[in-house]
PDB file of N, CA, C, O and CB in Angstrom:
ATOM      1  N   MET A   1      -3.541 -61.574 -88.524  1.00  0.00           N
ATOM      2  CA  MET A   1      -2.719 -60.932 -87.524  1.00  0.00           C
ATOM      3  C   MET A   1      -1.783 -61.975 -86.931  1.00  0.00           C
ATOM      4  O   MET A   1      -2.209 -63.081 -86.599  1.00  0.00           O
ATOM      5  CB  MET A   1      -3.587 -60.265 -86.427  1.00  0.00           C
ATOM      6  N   ASP A   2      -0.517 -61.626 -86.799  1.00  0.00           N
ATOM      7  CA  ASP A   2       0.472 -62.549 -86.243  1.00  0.00           C
ATOM      8  C   ASP A   2       0.408 -62.527 -84.724  1.00  0.00           C
ATOM      9  O   ASP A   2       0.191 -61.479 -84.116  1.00  0.00           O
ATOM     10  CB  ASP A   2       1.891 -62.188 -86.728  1.00  0.00           C
ATOM     11  N   ALA A   3       0.599 -63.686 -84.122  1.00  0.00           N
ATOM     12  CA  ALA A   3       0.671 -63.773 -82.664  1.00  0.00           C
ATOM     13  C   ALA A   3       2.085 -63.415 -82.221  1.00  0.00           C
ATOM     14  O   ALA A   3       3.055 -63.719 -82.916  1.00  0.00           O
ATOM     15  CB  ALA A   3       0.274 -65.200 -82.162  1.00  0.00           C
ATOM     16  N   ILE A   4       2.198 -62.780 -81.085  1.00  0.00           N
ATOM     17  CA  ILE A   4       3.495 -62.429 -80.518  1.00  0.00           C
ATOM     18  C   ILE A   4       3.709 -63.290 -79.277  1.00  0.00           C
ATOM     19  O   ILE A   4       2.852 -63.323 -78.394  1.00  0.00           O
ATOM     20  CB  ILE A   4       3.577 -60.898 -80.172  1.00  0.00           C
ATOM     21  N   ALA A   5       4.835 -63.981 -79.202  1.00  0.00           N
ATOM     22  CA  ALA A   5       5.135 -64.806 -78.038  1.00  0.00           C
ATOM     23  C   ALA A   5       5.233 -63.930 -76.802  1.00  0.00           C
ATOM     24  O   ALA A   5       5.772 -62.825 -76.856  1.00  0.00           O
ATOM     25  CB  ALA A   5       6.440 -65.599 -78.246  1.00  0.00           C
ATOM     26  N   THR A   6       4.716 -64.423 -75.698  1.00  0.00           N
ATOM     27  CA  THR A   6       4.717 -63.637 -74.465  1.00  0.00           C
ATOM     28  C   THR A   6       5.642 -64.231 -73.408  1.00  0.00           C
ATOM     29  O   THR A   6       5.469 -63.969 -72.218  1.00  0.00           O
ATOM     30  CB  THR A   6       3.306 -63.532 -73.911  1.00  0.00           C
ATOM     31  N   THR A   7       6.616 -65.024 -73.830  1.00  0.00           N
ATOM     32  CA  THR A   7       7.533 -65.628 -72.870  1.00  0.00           C
ATOM     33  C   THR A   7       8.631 -64.670 -72.428  1.00  0.00           C
ATOM     34  O   THR A   7       9.365 -64.981 -71.489  1.00  0.00           O
ATOM     35  CB  THR A   7       8.151 -66.867 -73.462  1.00  0.00           C
ATOM     36  N   GLY A   8       8.764 -63.540 -73.059  1.00  0.00           N
ATOM     37  CA  GLY A   8       9.783 -62.557 -72.703  1.00  0.00           C
ATOM     38  C   GLY A   8       9.343 -61.189 -73.171  1.00  0.00           C
ATOM     39  O   GLY A   8       8.236 -61.020 -73.680  1.00  0.00           O
ATOM     40  N   PRO A   9      10.222 -60.207 -72.994  1.00  0.00           N
ATOM     41  CA  PRO A   9       9.860 -58.856 -73.425  1.00  0.00           C
ATOM     42  C   PRO A   9       9.592 -58.812 -74.926  1.00  0.00           C
ATOM     43  O   PRO A   9      10.307 -59.437 -75.709  1.00  0.00           O
ATOM     44  CB  PRO A   9      10.970 -57.862 -73.059  1.00  0.00           C
ATOM     45  N   THR A  10       8.566 -58.077 -75.320  1.00  0.00           N
ATOM     46  CA  THR A  10       8.248 -57.959 -76.742  1.00  0.00           C
ATOM     47  C   THR A  10       8.812 -56.678 -77.338  1.00  0.00           C
ATOM     48  O   THR A  10       8.851 -56.529 -78.559  1.00  0.00           O
ATOM     49  CB  THR A  10       6.744 -58.008 -76.952  1.00  0.00           C
ATOM     50  N   TRP A  11       9.248 -55.752 -76.489  1.00  0.00           N
ATOM     51  CA  TRP A  11       9.880 -54.535 -76.984  1.00  0.00           C
ATOM     52  C   TRP A  11      10.719 -53.930 -75.867  1.00  0.00           C
ATOM     53  O   TRP A  11      10.556 -54.283 -74.699  1.00  0.00           O
ATOM     54  CB  TRP A  11       8.818 -53.518 -77.497  1.00  0.00           C
ATOM     55  N   SER A  12      11.609 -53.024 -76.225  1.00  0.00           N
ATOM     56  CA  SER A  12      12.427 -52.340 -75.222  1.00  0.00           C
ATOM     57  C   SER A  12      12.802 -50.952 -75.725  1.00  0.00           C
ATOM     58  O   SER A  12      12.823 -50.687 -76.927  1.00  0.00           O
ATOM     59  CB  SER A  12      13.701 -53.160 -74.892  1.00  0.00           C
ATOM     60  N   ILE A  13      13.095 -50.082 -74.773  1.00  0.00           N
ATOM     61  CA  ILE A  13      13.585 -48.731 -75.080  1.00  0.00           C
ATOM     62  C   ILE A  13      14.845 -48.525 -74.251  1.00  0.00           C
ATOM     63  O   ILE A  13      14.867 -48.814 -73.055  1.00  0.00           O
ATOM     64  CB  ILE A  13      12.493 -47.613 -74.768  1.00  0.00           C
ATOM     65  N   GLU A  14      15.886 -48.027 -74.893  1.00  0.00           N
ATOM     66  CA  GLU A  14      17.141 -47.771 -74.212  1.00  0.00           C
ATOM     67  C   GLU A  14      17.574 -46.346 -74.530  1.00  0.00           C
ATOM     68  O   GLU A  14      17.479 -45.907 -75.677  1.00  0.00           O
ATOM     69  CB  GLU A  14      18.234 -48.802 -74.631  1.00  0.00           C
ATOM     70  N   ALA A  15      18.047 -45.626 -73.526  1.00  0.00           N
ATOM     71  CA  ALA A  15      18.577 -44.271 -73.724  1.00  0.00           C
ATOM     72  C   ALA A  15      20.100 -44.341 -73.647  1.00  0.00           C
ATOM     73  O   ALA A  15      20.660 -44.832 -72.667  1.00  0.00           O
ATOM     74  CB  ALA A  15      18.002 -43.263 -72.655  1.00  0.00           C
ATOM     75  N   ILE A  16      20.755 -43.850 -74.683  1.00  0.00           N
ATOM     76  CA  ILE A  16      22.215 -43.874 -74.752  1.00  0.00           C
ATOM     77  C   ILE A  16      22.716 -42.443 -74.870  1.00  0.00           C
ATOM     78  O   ILE A  16      22.321 -41.709 -75.776  1.00  0.00           O
ATOM     79  CB  ILE A  16      22.715 -44.741 -75.954  1.00  0.00           C
ATOM     80  N   ALA A  17      23.593 -42.049 -73.944  1.00  0.00           N
ATOM     81  CA  ALA A  17      24.171 -40.704 -73.992  1.00  0.00           C
ATOM     82  C   ALA A  17      25.109 -40.595 -75.191  1.00  0.00           C
ATOM     83  O   ALA A  17      25.904 -41.496 -75.459  1.00  0.00           O
ATOM     84  CB  ALA A  17      24.930 -40.378 -72.672  1.00  0.00           C
ATOM     85  N   THR A  18      25.002 -39.483 -75.902  1.00  0.00           N
ATOM     86  CA  THR A  18      25.899 -39.208 -77.024  1.00  0.00           C
ATOM     87  C   THR A  18      26.515 -37.828 -76.828  1.00  0.00           C
ATOM     88  O   THR A  18      26.103 -37.090 -75.933  1.00  0.00           O
ATOM     89  CB  THR A  18      25.142 -39.294 -78.391  1.00  0.00           C
ATOM     90  N   SER A  19      27.479 -37.477 -77.638  1.00  0.00           N
ATOM     91  CA  SER A  19      28.121 -36.164 -77.503  1.00  0.00           C
ATOM     92  C   SER A  19      27.161 -35.028 -77.832  1.00  0.00           C
ATOM     93  O   SER A  19      27.361 -33.901 -77.378  1.00  0.00           O
ATOM     94  CB  SER A  19      29.346 -36.080 -78.408  1.00  0.00           C
ATOM     95  N   SER A  20      26.122 -35.310 -78.616  1.00  0.00           N
ATOM     96  CA  SER A  20      25.179 -34.253 -78.997  1.00  0.00           C
ATOM     97  C   SER A  20      23.841 -34.336 -78.252  1.00  0.00           C
ATOM     98  O   SER A  20      22.932 -33.560 -78.549  1.00  0.00           O
ATOM     99  CB  SER A  20      24.927 -34.315 -80.485  1.00  0.00           C
ATOM    100  N   GLY A  21      23.701 -35.251 -77.301  1.00  0.00           N
ATOM    101  CA  GLY A  21      22.446 -35.374 -76.550  1.00  0.00           C
ATOM    102  C   GLY A  21      22.185 -36.802 -76.136  1.00  0.00           C
ATOM    103  O   GLY A  21      22.950 -37.390 -75.371  1.00  0.00           O
ATOM    104  N   VAL A  22      21.101 -37.357 -76.646  1.00  0.00           N
ATOM    105  CA  VAL A  22      20.685 -38.707 -76.275  1.00  0.00           C
ATOM    106  C   VAL A  22      20.182 -39.417 -77.527  1.00  0.00           C
ATOM    107  O   VAL A  22      19.604 -38.794 -78.418  1.00  0.00           O
ATOM    108  CB  VAL A  22      19.582 -38.676 -75.164  1.00  0.00           C
ATOM    109  N   GLU A  23      20.406 -40.710 -77.583  1.00  0.00           N
ATOM    110  CA  GLU A  23      19.834 -41.527 -78.647  1.00  0.00           C
ATOM    111  C   GLU A  23      18.897 -42.530 -77.987  1.00  0.00           C
ATOM    112  O   GLU A  23      19.323 -43.338 -77.162  1.00  0.00           O
ATOM    113  CB  GLU A  23      20.952 -42.249 -79.496  1.00  0.00           C
ATOM    114  N   LEU A  24      17.624 -42.476 -78.351  1.00  0.00           N
ATOM    115  CA  LEU A  24      16.645 -43.434 -77.849  1.00  0.00           C
ATOM    116  C   LEU A  24      16.594 -44.588 -78.843  1.00  0.00           C
ATOM    117  O   LEU A  24      16.343 -44.384 -80.031  1.00  0.00           O
ATOM    118  CB  LEU A  24      15.225 -42.773 -77.656  1.00  0.00           C
ATOM    119  N   VAL A  25      16.831 -45.792 -78.353  1.00  0.00           N
ATOM    120  CA  VAL A  25      16.837 -46.974 -79.221  1.00  0.00           C
ATOM    121  C   VAL A  25      15.640 -47.842 -78.845  1.00  0.00           C
ATOM    122  O   VAL A  25      15.547 -48.344 -77.724  1.00  0.00           O
ATOM    123  CB  VAL A  25      18.186 -47.781 -79.090  1.00  0.00           C
ATOM    124  N   VAL A  26      14.740 -48.009 -79.787  1.00  0.00           N
ATOM    125  CA  VAL A  26      13.543 -48.825 -79.603  1.00  0.00           C
ATOM    126  C   VAL A  26      13.765 -50.127 -80.354  1.00  0.00           C
ATOM    127  O   VAL A  26      14.099 -50.119 -81.539  1.00  0.00           O
ATOM    128  CB  VAL A  26      12.245 -48.083 -80.106  1.00  0.00           C
ATOM    129  N   LYS A  27      13.575 -51.266 -79.651  1.00  0.00           N
ATOM    130  CA  LYS A  27      13.780 -52.578 -80.272  1.00  0.00           C
ATOM    131  C   LYS A  27      12.526 -53.424 -80.116  1.00  0.00           C
ATOM    132  O   LYS A  27      11.907 -53.458 -79.052  1.00  0.00           O
ATOM    133  CB  LYS A  27      15.001 -53.300 -79.650  1.00  0.00           C
ATOM    134  N   VAL A  28      12.165 -54.107 -81.198  1.00  0.00           N
ATOM    135  CA  VAL A  28      11.076 -55.089 -81.196  1.00  0.00           C
ATOM    136  C   VAL A  28      11.680 -56.371 -81.775  1.00  0.00           C
ATOM    137  O   VAL A  28      11.569 -56.627 -82.974  1.00  0.00           O
ATOM    138  CB  VAL A  28       9.797 -54.588 -82.041  1.00  0.00           C
ATOM    139  N   PRO A  29      12.325 -57.180 -80.912  1.00  0.00           N
ATOM    140  CA  PRO A  29      13.051 -58.354 -81.410  1.00  0.00           C
ATOM    141  C   PRO A  29      12.179 -59.335 -82.183  1.00  0.00           C
ATOM    142  O   PRO A  29      12.639 -59.931 -83.157  1.00  0.00           O
ATOM    143  CB  PRO A  29      13.691 -59.073 -80.263  1.00  0.00           C
ATOM    144  N   SER A  30      10.940 -59.509 -81.771  1.00  0.00           N
ATOM    145  CA  SER A  30      10.076 -60.478 -82.445  1.00  0.00           C
ATOM    146  C   SER A  30       9.791 -60.083 -83.893  1.00  0.00           C
ATOM    147  O   SER A  30       9.397 -60.923 -84.702  1.00  0.00           O
ATOM    148  CB  SER A  30       8.766 -60.625 -81.686  1.00  0.00           C
ATOM    149  N   ARG A  31       9.987 -58.819 -84.216  1.00  0.00           N
ATOM    150  CA  ARG A  31       9.755 -58.330 -85.583  1.00  0.00           C
ATOM    151  C   ARG A  31      11.047 -57.944 -86.293  1.00  0.00           C
ATOM    152  O   ARG A  31      11.021 -57.550 -87.459  1.00  0.00           O
ATOM    153  CB  ARG A  31       8.820 -57.135 -85.556  1.00  0.00           C
ATOM    154  N   GLY A  32      12.176 -58.055 -85.598  1.00  0.00           N
ATOM    155  CA  GLY A  32      13.446 -57.673 -86.194  1.00  0.00           C
ATOM    156  C   GLY A  32      13.566 -56.174 -86.416  1.00  0.00           C
ATOM    157  O   GLY A  32      14.234 -55.735 -87.352  1.00  0.00           O
ATOM    158  N   ILE A  33      12.917 -55.381 -85.554  1.00  0.00           N
ATOM    159  CA  ILE A  33      12.904 -53.927 -85.714  1.00  0.00           C
ATOM    160  C   ILE A  33      13.814 -53.285 -84.673  1.00  0.00           C
ATOM    161  O   ILE A  33      13.769 -53.633 -83.493  1.00  0.00           O
ATOM    162  CB  ILE A  33      11.464 -53.372 -85.593  1.00  0.00           C
ATOM    163  N   GLU A  34      14.637 -52.346 -85.126  1.00  0.00           N
ATOM    164  CA  GLU A  34      15.433 -51.522 -84.230  1.00  0.00           C
ATOM    165  C   GLU A  34      15.443 -50.112 -84.800  1.00  0.00           C
ATOM    166  O   GLU A  34      15.791 -49.908 -85.963  1.00  0.00           O
ATOM    167  CB  GLU A  34      16.890 -52.086 -84.063  1.00  0.00           C
ATOM    168  N   LEU A  35      15.061 -49.144 -83.984  1.00  0.00           N
ATOM    169  CA  LEU A  35      14.938 -47.760 -84.425  1.00  0.00           C
ATOM    170  C   LEU A  35      15.722 -46.867 -83.482  1.00  0.00           C
ATOM    171  O   LEU A  35      15.501 -46.905 -82.271  1.00  0.00           O
ATOM    172  CB  LEU A  35      13.454 -47.322 -84.488  1.00  0.00           C
ATOM    173  N   ALA A  36      16.628 -46.073 -84.008  1.00  0.00           N
ATOM    174  CA  ALA A  36      17.411 -45.138 -83.211  1.00  0.00           C
ATOM    175  C   ALA A  36      16.901 -43.720 -83.459  1.00  0.00           C
ATOM    176  O   ALA A  36      16.848 -43.256 -84.598  1.00  0.00           O
ATOM    177  CB  ALA A  36      18.925 -45.251 -83.550  1.00  0.00           C
ATOM    178  N   LEU A  37      16.530 -43.042 -82.377  1.00  0.00           N
ATOM    179  CA  LEU A  37      15.990 -41.685 -82.472  1.00  0.00           C
ATOM    180  C   LEU A  37      16.925 -40.712 -81.763  1.00  0.00           C
ATOM    181  O   LEU A  37      16.915 -40.650 -80.534  1.00  0.00           O
ATOM    182  CB  LEU A  37      14.563 -41.612 -81.864  1.00  0.00           C
ATOM    183  N   PRO A  38      17.733 -39.949 -82.501  1.00  0.00           N
ATOM    184  CA  PRO A  38      18.590 -38.956 -81.846  1.00  0.00           C
ATOM    185  C   PRO A  38      17.737 -37.785 -81.354  1.00  0.00           C
ATOM    186  O   PRO A  38      16.850 -37.313 -82.065  1.00  0.00           O
ATOM    187  CB  PRO A  38      19.701 -38.453 -82.820  1.00  0.00           C
ATOM    188  N   THR A  39      18.011 -37.324 -80.142  1.00  0.00           N
ATOM    189  CA  THR A  39      17.257 -36.215 -79.571  1.00  0.00           C
ATOM    190  C   THR A  39      18.108 -35.514 -78.515  1.00  0.00           C
ATOM    191  O   THR A  39      19.201 -35.969 -78.175  1.00  0.00           O
ATOM    192  CB  THR A  39      15.919 -36.712 -78.959  1.00  0.00           C
ATOM    193  N   SER A  40      17.596 -34.414 -78.011  1.00  0.00           N
ATOM    194  CA  SER A  40      18.274 -33.709 -76.925  1.00  0.00           C
ATOM    195  C   SER A  40      17.887 -34.357 -75.597  1.00  0.00           C
ATOM    196  O   SER A  40      16.967 -35.173 -75.540  1.00  0.00           O
ATOM    197  CB  SER A  40      17.912 -32.189 -76.929  1.00  0.00           C
ATOM    198  N   ARG A  41      18.590 -33.991 -74.541  1.00  0.00           N
ATOM    199  CA  ARG A  41      18.230 -34.514 -73.206  1.00  0.00           C
ATOM    200  C   ARG A  41      16.807 -34.090 -72.849  1.00  0.00           C
ATOM    201  O   ARG A  41      16.047 -34.881 -72.291  1.00  0.00           O
ATOM    202  CB  ARG A  41      19.233 -34.010 -72.118  1.00  0.00           C
ATOM    203  N   ALA A  42      16.446 -32.856 -73.166  1.00  0.00           N
ATOM    204  CA  ALA A  42      15.087 -32.380 -72.884  1.00  0.00           C
ATOM    205  C   ALA A  42      14.065 -33.176 -73.700  1.00  0.00           C
ATOM    206  O   ALA A  42      12.993 -33.506 -73.192  1.00  0.00           O
ATOM    207  CB  ALA A  42      14.964 -30.866 -73.196  1.00  0.00           C
ATOM    208  N   GLY A  43      14.386 -33.484 -74.951  1.00  0.00           N
ATOM    209  CA  GLY A  43      13.503 -34.277 -75.793  1.00  0.00           C
ATOM    210  C   GLY A  43      13.316 -35.683 -75.238  1.00  0.00           C
ATOM    211  O   GLY A  43      12.213 -36.229 -75.275  1.00  0.00           O
ATOM    212  N   ALA A  44      14.398 -36.267 -74.724  1.00  0.00           N
ATOM    213  CA  ALA A  44      14.317 -37.604 -74.132  1.00  0.00           C
ATOM    214  C   ALA A  44      13.441 -37.582 -72.882  1.00  0.00           C
ATOM    215  O   ALA A  44      12.659 -38.504 -72.652  1.00  0.00           O
ATOM    216  CB  ALA A  44      15.727 -38.132 -73.789  1.00  0.00           C
ATOM    217  N   ARG A  45      13.574 -36.528 -72.075  1.00  0.00           N
ATOM    218  CA  ARG A  45      12.726 -36.410 -70.865  1.00  0.00           C
ATOM    219  C   ARG A  45      11.257 -36.250 -71.259  1.00  0.00           C
ATOM    220  O   ARG A  45      10.383 -36.856 -70.638  1.00  0.00           O
ATOM    221  CB  ARG A  45      13.178 -35.199 -69.988  1.00  0.00           C
ATOM    222  N   ASP A  46      10.976 -35.444 -72.280  1.00  0.00           N
ATOM    223  CA  ASP A  46       9.597 -35.280 -72.746  1.00  0.00           C
ATOM    224  C   ASP A  46       9.025 -36.609 -73.236  1.00  0.00           C
ATOM    225  O   ASP A  46       7.869 -36.933 -72.964  1.00  0.00           O
ATOM    226  CB  ASP A  46       9.531 -34.230 -73.869  1.00  0.00           C
ATOM    227  N   PHE A  47       9.843 -37.376 -73.961  1.00  0.00           N
ATOM    228  CA  PHE A  47       9.412 -38.685 -74.448  1.00  0.00           C
ATOM    229  C   PHE A  47       9.090 -39.609 -73.273  1.00  0.00           C
ATOM    230  O   PHE A  47       8.065 -40.290 -73.275  1.00  0.00           O
ATOM    231  CB  PHE A  47      10.500 -39.315 -75.347  1.00  0.00           C
ATOM    232  N   ALA A  48       9.974 -39.629 -72.268  1.00  0.00           N
ATOM    233  CA  ALA A  48       9.762 -40.478 -71.089  1.00  0.00           C
ATOM    234  C   ALA A  48       8.482 -40.085 -70.357  1.00  0.00           C
ATOM    235  O   ALA A  48       7.722 -40.952 -69.928  1.00  0.00           O
ATOM    236  CB  ALA A  48      10.966 -40.384 -70.134  1.00  0.00           C
ATOM    237  N   ARG A  49       8.241 -38.785 -70.212  1.00  0.00           N
ATOM    238  CA  ARG A  49       7.002 -38.324 -69.552  1.00  0.00           C
ATOM    239  C   ARG A  49       5.772 -38.791 -70.326  1.00  0.00           C
ATOM    240  O   ARG A  49       4.780 -39.209 -69.731  1.00  0.00           O
ATOM    241  CB  ARG A  49       6.993 -36.779 -69.426  1.00  0.00           C
ATOM    242  N   GLY A  50       5.841 -38.717 -71.645  1.00  0.00           N
ATOM    243  CA  GLY A  50       4.719 -39.157 -72.472  1.00  0.00           C
ATOM    244  C   GLY A  50       4.454 -40.643 -72.340  1.00  0.00           C
ATOM    245  O   GLY A  50       3.300 -41.064 -72.262  1.00  0.00           O
ATOM    246  N   VAL A  51       5.526 -41.453 -72.314  1.00  0.00           N
ATOM    247  CA  VAL A  51       5.368 -42.902 -72.151  1.00  0.00           C
ATOM    248  C   VAL A  51       4.769 -43.210 -70.778  1.00  0.00           C
ATOM    249  O   VAL A  51       3.873 -44.047 -70.667  1.00  0.00           O
ATOM    250  CB  VAL A  51       6.731 -43.628 -72.324  1.00  0.00           C
ATOM    251  N   LEU A  52       5.259 -42.542 -69.738  1.00  0.00           N
ATOM    252  CA  LEU A  52       4.722 -42.773 -68.393  1.00  0.00           C
ATOM    253  C   LEU A  52       3.255 -42.367 -68.304  1.00  0.00           C
ATOM    254  O   LEU A  52       2.458 -43.068 -67.680  1.00  0.00           O
ATOM    255  CB  LEU A  52       5.539 -42.001 -67.353  1.00  0.00           C
ATOM    256  N   ALA A  53       2.892 -41.254 -68.913  1.00  0.00           N
ATOM    257  CA  ALA A  53       1.495 -40.807 -68.893  1.00  0.00           C
ATOM    258  C   ALA A  53       0.605 -41.803 -69.632  1.00  0.00           C
ATOM    259  O   ALA A  53      -0.490 -42.123 -69.168  1.00  0.00           O
ATOM    260  CB  ALA A  53       1.363 -39.402 -69.524  1.00  0.00           C
ATOM    261  N   ALA A  54       1.067 -42.290 -70.772  1.00  0.00           N
ATOM    262  CA  ALA A  54       0.283 -43.265 -71.535  1.00  0.00           C
ATOM    263  C   ALA A  54       0.130 -44.565 -70.757  1.00  0.00           C
ATOM    264  O   ALA A  54      -0.941 -45.171 -70.769  1.00  0.00           O
ATOM    265  CB  ALA A  54       0.941 -43.541 -72.896  1.00  0.00           C
ATOM    266  N   ALA A  55       1.191 -44.997 -70.082  1.00  0.00           N
ATOM    267  CA  ALA A  55       1.119 -46.227 -69.285  1.00  0.00           C
ATOM    268  C   ALA A  55       0.138 -46.063 -68.128  1.00  0.00           C
ATOM    269  O   ALA A  55      -0.635 -46.974 -67.832  1.00  0.00           O
ATOM    270  CB  ALA A  55       2.515 -46.608 -68.748  1.00  0.00           C
ATOM    271  N   GLY A  56       0.168 -44.913 -67.481  1.00  0.00           N
ATOM    272  CA  GLY A  56      -0.771 -44.664 -66.377  1.00  0.00           C
ATOM    273  C   GLY A  56      -2.203 -44.634 -66.867  1.00  0.00           C
ATOM    274  O   GLY A  56      -3.092 -45.189 -66.222  1.00  0.00           O
ATOM    275  N   ASP A  57      -2.436 -43.991 -68.001  1.00  0.00           N
ATOM    276  CA  ASP A  57      -3.780 -43.925 -68.574  1.00  0.00           C
ATOM    277  C   ASP A  57      -4.266 -45.323 -68.944  1.00  0.00           C
ATOM    278  O   ASP A  57      -5.417 -45.671 -68.682  1.00  0.00           O
ATOM    279  CB  ASP A  57      -3.800 -43.006 -69.812  1.00  0.00           C
ATOM    280  N   ALA A  58      -3.394 -46.120 -69.549  1.00  0.00           N
ATOM    281  CA  ALA A  58      -3.776 -47.480 -69.938  1.00  0.00           C
ATOM    282  C   ALA A  58      -4.091 -48.325 -68.708  1.00  0.00           C
ATOM    283  O   ALA A  58      -5.023 -49.129 -68.727  1.00  0.00           O
ATOM    284  CB  ALA A  58      -2.656 -48.142 -70.763  1.00  0.00           C
ATOM    285  N   THR A  59      -3.323 -48.146 -67.645  1.00  0.00           N
ATOM    286  CA  THR A  59      -3.564 -48.902 -66.416  1.00  0.00           C
ATOM    287  C   THR A  59      -4.914 -48.529 -65.820  1.00  0.00           C
ATOM    288  O   THR A  59      -5.666 -49.402 -65.388  1.00  0.00           O
ATOM    289  CB  THR A  59      -2.442 -48.651 -65.393  1.00  0.00           C
ATOM    290  N   GLU A  60      -5.223 -47.245 -65.795  1.00  0.00           N
ATOM    291  CA  GLU A  60      -6.517 -46.810 -65.251  1.00  0.00           C
ATOM    292  C   GLU A  60      -7.679 -47.341 -66.076  1.00  0.00           C
ATOM    293  O   GLU A  60      -8.723 -47.691 -65.525  1.00  0.00           O
ATOM    294  CB  GLU A  60      -6.583 -45.287 -65.190  1.00  0.00           C
ATOM    295  N   ARG A  61      -7.508 -47.402 -67.378  1.00  0.00           N
ATOM    296  CA  ARG A  61      -8.584 -47.914 -68.237  1.00  0.00           C
ATOM    297  C   ARG A  61      -8.727 -49.433 -68.103  1.00  0.00           C
ATOM    298  O   ARG A  61      -9.831 -49.971 -68.199  1.00  0.00           O
ATOM    299  CB  ARG A  61      -8.318 -47.540 -69.708  1.00  0.00           C
ATOM    300  N   THR A  62      -7.603 -50.116 -67.881  1.00  0.00           N
ATOM    301  CA  THR A  62      -7.623 -51.573 -67.771  1.00  0.00           C
ATOM    302  C   THR A  62      -8.139 -52.022 -66.402  1.00  0.00           C
ATOM    303  O   THR A  62      -8.881 -53.000 -66.301  1.00  0.00           O
ATOM    304  CB  THR A  62      -6.224 -52.140 -68.015  1.00  0.00           C
ATOM    305  N   PHE A  63      -7.743 -51.305 -65.360  1.00  0.00           N
ATOM    306  CA  PHE A  63      -8.126 -51.667 -63.994  1.00  0.00           C
ATOM    307  C   PHE A  63      -8.864 -50.505 -63.342  1.00  0.00           C
ATOM    308  O   PHE A  63      -8.310 -49.829 -62.476  1.00  0.00           O
ATOM    309  CB  PHE A  63      -6.882 -52.060 -63.156  1.00  0.00           C
ATOM    310  N   PRO A  64     -10.118 -50.267 -63.754  1.00  0.00           N
ATOM    311  CA  PRO A  64     -10.844 -49.137 -63.167  1.00  0.00           C
ATOM    312  C   PRO A  64     -11.095 -49.354 -61.680  1.00  0.00           C
ATOM    313  O   PRO A  64     -11.295 -50.476 -61.216  1.00  0.00           O
ATOM    314  CB  PRO A  64     -12.175 -48.921 -63.895  1.00  0.00           C
ATOM    315  N   GLN A  65     -11.079 -48.262 -60.963  1.00  0.00           N
ATOM    316  CA  GLN A  65     -11.316 -48.313 -59.514  1.00  0.00           C
ATOM    317  C   GLN A  65     -12.825 -48.324 -59.259  1.00  0.00           C
ATOM    318  O   GLN A  65     -13.573 -47.584 -59.897  1.00  0.00           O
ATOM    319  CB  GLN A  65     -10.638 -47.097 -58.787  1.00  0.00           C
ATOM    320  N   PRO A  66     -13.266 -49.165 -58.326  1.00  0.00           N
ATOM    321  CA  PRO A  66     -14.692 -49.136 -57.985  1.00  0.00           C
ATOM    322  C   PRO A  66     -15.025 -47.840 -57.260  1.00  0.00           C
ATOM    323  O   PRO A  66     -14.155 -47.260 -56.610  1.00  0.00           O
ATOM    324  CB  PRO A  66     -15.077 -50.356 -57.113  1.00  0.00           C
ATOM    325  N   PRO A  67     -16.260 -47.378 -57.359  1.00  0.00           N
ATOM    326  CA  PRO A  67     -16.628 -46.153 -56.651  1.00  0.00           C
ATOM    327  C   PRO A  67     -16.502 -46.343 -55.139  1.00  0.00           C
ATOM    328  O   PRO A  67     -16.823 -47.404 -54.604  1.00  0.00           O
ATOM    329  CB  PRO A  67     -18.063 -45.731 -57.016  1.00  0.00           C
ATOM    330  N   ILE A  68     -16.038 -45.315 -54.476  1.00  0.00           N
ATOM    331  CA  ILE A  68     -15.899 -45.352 -53.012  1.00  0.00           C
ATOM    332  C   ILE A  68     -17.211 -44.849 -52.407  1.00  0.00           C
ATOM    333  O   ILE A  68     -17.631 -43.728 -52.693  1.00  0.00           O
ATOM    334  CB  ILE A  68     -14.668 -44.477 -52.519  1.00  0.00           C
ATOM    335  N   PRO A  69     -17.863 -45.669 -51.572  1.00  0.00           N
ATOM    336  CA  PRO A  69     -19.126 -45.223 -50.995  1.00  0.00           C
ATOM    337  C   PRO A  69     -18.915 -44.061 -50.019  1.00  0.00           C
ATOM    338  O   PRO A  69     -17.959 -44.031 -49.244  1.00  0.00           O
ATOM    339  CB  PRO A  69     -19.820 -46.388 -50.284  1.00  0.00           C
ATOM    340  N   GLU A  70     -19.835 -43.122 -50.090  1.00  0.00           N
ATOM    341  CA  GLU A  70     -19.766 -41.988 -49.158  1.00  0.00           C
ATOM    342  C   GLU A  70     -20.407 -42.408 -47.847  1.00  0.00           C
ATOM    343  O   GLU A  70     -21.360 -43.187 -47.834  1.00  0.00           O
ATOM    344  CB  GLU A  70     -20.475 -40.715 -49.744  1.00  0.00           C
ATOM    345  N   GLY A  71     -19.901 -41.908 -46.784  1.00  0.00           N
ATOM    346  CA  GLY A  71     -20.567 -42.279 -45.562  1.00  0.00           C
ATOM    347  C   GLY A  71     -19.769 -42.034 -44.405  1.00  0.00           C
ATOM    348  O   GLY A  71     -20.206 -42.301 -43.285  1.00  0.00           O
TER     349      GLY A  71
END
């Protein structure tokens, strides 16, 4: 498995308005990857909601809250 340098961002997502909707551009510079995903504005919003939900879920799993004592 290759190590990924952590001195800067390892990936990015950019939304670019187009005449037919939105183009989501995902870049992974450390791997030389760039992916353009054409979609509608509604599709871009759905994608953003999914990313936010996944990030929230990952945060909760990484930093679980201690139980709050009743009393």
